[in-house]
C-alpha angles and dihedrals in degrees: 000000000000115000104174091107140351128216098209147351092271091062090050091048091049091051093047091050089049089056092046091052094048119107110232126199111219122170091337091311122117113214134177113185096209087057085058090051098254116152138178132231139163126256133184100243116149103186104038129049104210143004139183126216099200095190090059095032088232127149114199124193127193110257093195092054093044091052091053092049107041090125091054097070095156092061092045089053092049092053094053092045087052090056093043089054089056091051093049092047091051094048097046102034106013091236129130107194146112090239132134091275092055091046091051090052091048092051090046093055094047104270126132099241094242118138100207131033118251107259089205092061099040126070113219127194115270114251118254089232134037120204112205128190111240092217105108092213094050110035090173110182131205125184121218131186093203130043109265113255094205133045110249137183133214112284092196092062097041132007091215128056109281119190089206092058100049111149117254109228120219123186108223100191 
């Protein structure tokens, strides 16, 4: 199945379900995650790509990030293989870790062995708010998806709270 790019969410879902239904051979064990009741669904995360809820055997993948990266099928495939490796590790060894064992599983099933996705190759949703340092020489910017509950100041300009360096908040959309 080609994974260089996807046209829509349905193609991604079909591919992810194909991977979930596949029988993997790991350390002389055959394992199919759908036989172990794992399933996949979308979520609305903006800062992380995937997550597993082991107690429910549920893999969730960020719909907003997927939609921004449909043409980057190789990266989308890597993310799901990353999550599948966690599920396999948990089922076979009752471990939930990015350790050597997990990496070996990931490489065995076709992943690249990398723990985090490359932020230079993945487009993420723009934050609803941008916090900008008022210092004209700094102009440090931080994106936030929710309105900040507390007043904060620029940590690059001063390690302690500084009322003269309080972030200016701009609503982006």
